[in-house]
C-alpha positions, 0 to 999 in steps of 0.5 A: 736813840743815839742818832747823829746830829748830822749825816754827811754825804760827799757829792762827786761828779764824773765828767770831762769838760769841753767834750768834743763828741758824746752824750748828752751832747757836744760841748755839754756845759758841766758847770751849769749842770753841777749848779743844777744838781747842787740846787736839787740836793738843797731842795730835797733836804727838808724832806729827808728824815734827818739833818743831812749835809752835802759837801765835796762837789768835786769834778773827777776827770782822772785818777789824780782826782780820784785819789784827791777825793779819797782824802775827803771821804773819811768824814763822809757817811755816804757818797753820791756819784753823779755821771755828767757826760760820756764820750760816744765811744765809751761805756761811761765813767769808771765809777768803781774806783770811787767805790773802793773806799767802801762807803755806801754809795748812790749813783745819780744818773740823769737820763741821757747823761751817759749810755751806761754808768757801770751800775750792773757791773758794780753790783755783779762785783759785790760793790755796795751801791744803789742806782737812781737813774731818774730825772726826779731828785725826790727819788734820792730821798729813800736811798739817802735814808738807807745811808742814814740807817747804816750810819745809825747802825754803826752807833748801835751798842748792844747790851747782852745780858746772859750767864755762861754758867748755866744748866745745859739741859735747859736750852733749846735742843734745836740750837747749837749753844745759843748763849755763846757769843764769841769774838768771831761773831762780834767781828762779823757783826762789826764788819757787816753792821758796824755795831758793837756788843757789851755784856753783863751777867744776871749777877750784875743785873741783880746788884743794880736791882738791889740798889734801887729804892722803892721810892725811886720806882714809885713815880715811874710805876704811877706813869705805867698804871695811868697809861694802861687800859687796865690790869687783868691778872698780875698783882700791883706788887708784880707790876711794881717789880716789873717797873723796877726791872725796867729802871734797873736795865735802864741804869745798867745800859747807861753804865755800859754806855749802850743803846740797845738791849737783849737778855737770855730771859728764858733761861732766867725764867726757867732757872728762876734767877731774876726778881722780875721778868723783863718783858715790860722793860723791853716793851718800854725801851722800844717805845723810847727808840732803843732797839730791844728784844727778848730771848737773847735774839741779837738778829731780832735786835738788829731787825728792830734797829733797822725798823726804828732807824729806817722807818721811825717805827718800833717793830714787834718781835713775834712767834708766828702761828699758822691757821690754814683755815683762816689763811692767817699767820698770827704773830704773838708775843708778850713784849710789843711796843705800845707805840707801834706806828711811832706816833700814837700809843695803843691801849695796853693791859697788864698781863702775866707772862703766858708760859708761866703765868708769872711776872708781867707782860703786855697785851697791846691792842692793834687794829685790823686793816692796817698795812704791815711789813713782815721782815727780819734778817737771818743768817745762813751757813754751811755744815759739813759732817761725816759718819752717823751720828754726825761728826761735824768737820766744818761749820761756816757762816756764809751770809746774812739775808733779809726777808720782807713781805708786805701785807695787812692785819685782819681780825682773828678769833684769839683776841681774848683767848688764853692760848698763846702769848698776850699780844696777837696780830693776825695777818692774812696771806695767800694760801701758797705763801702760807704753804711755802712759809710753813715748809721753810719755817725753822723756828725763828722770830718774825718781825712785824713793822707798821706800814709797807717798807719793802722797797726801802728795805731792799735798798738797805739790803743792797748797801749792806751786802745782804741777800734780799728775798720778797718772802716770809721765808728763805727759799730752802725747801722747794 
């Protein structure tokens, strides 16, 4: 991962010195409280997930102070705003002016510092801000890690490998031309997540493949074999080619200065365009902390980036299959990370790609009774049309949404089955949750992340301006 070496958080205080009447009490000592807050922030730094630097420490008393604070915000990744006191006849400090720079912000309010800090009004106005109304400074840790995640997303440079010359009959008929990623979509991703996209064609990828000598692949091939639990179907020749494809994509990513990857692999497989299927490469990149996904699914790469940056765990891009009799969703794919919890490697077997019985995918073992979060980001829009058959007259993107639902893994009956993709994780769910999911599932991937992360994902959604649902689905069908 190309994370920052240090995350800079500007700290500002809202208050009036020598207040004649108000909360917390008359003639409250601002300097003493500022010193207390400084000490609290320094004490939590060792418990944060990265290297944070706090700076600024400005006391805001009037509009001139606000404008002076703006000049320092350019070097900040985020903002902590601390209301210190408020006049008894006032609802509290005008924090909204500080938020006009649109930095992800935390309002850290000690009990009785003020009666109302303006948070609800800011949220209602669409300001990207979190409230930590607490006497405990440790409650700042997760919000600060959410700000870190936003800073990391701004460094995401995603390599998308796809061709625009293709057989139109061979893409998913449910989707409107899924290969098209134009400037409007790129601007949208930049605006919401701060990320950028670089493109490469299958031809470029193949040119790199042809340049790599077999001798350069041998050492990495040996590591893959030694790390595996065994080989089931593919030949060692096919495994060698899959490892070579991993090295090819790695070099192409370096040449394009990118740190994330996805590829329109189903088209390449259907049209037999590539010398090796890239499933193994995607699994290994996720092991290494480079968010990756198959099928050119950019939303899933972003979901994976969020998982890696926020939790430290690579997630599992999967196709969800419902088994009502067992009250399970079984998540399946051929590209699971072998380091699912970010620490310990899971045993894995070399398998063929399920749908074609060609190339190499991975079957990764995963234990039952483990906590997981099912989540993803998913976009929604509005299409207006008249006549029938449909004539579209307006097609707009409305918003991104974040879904997150906590559960646990369970045993399932498909561990050694040939049915479905090679790696399968079963999650037990209440019957009503399964029913609602089935009625609102429209063919998107579901992302499975080790651990329970709903709270921190909700914080991140607020700072990104995404709608959040504690569900496996968007509530569309009622």
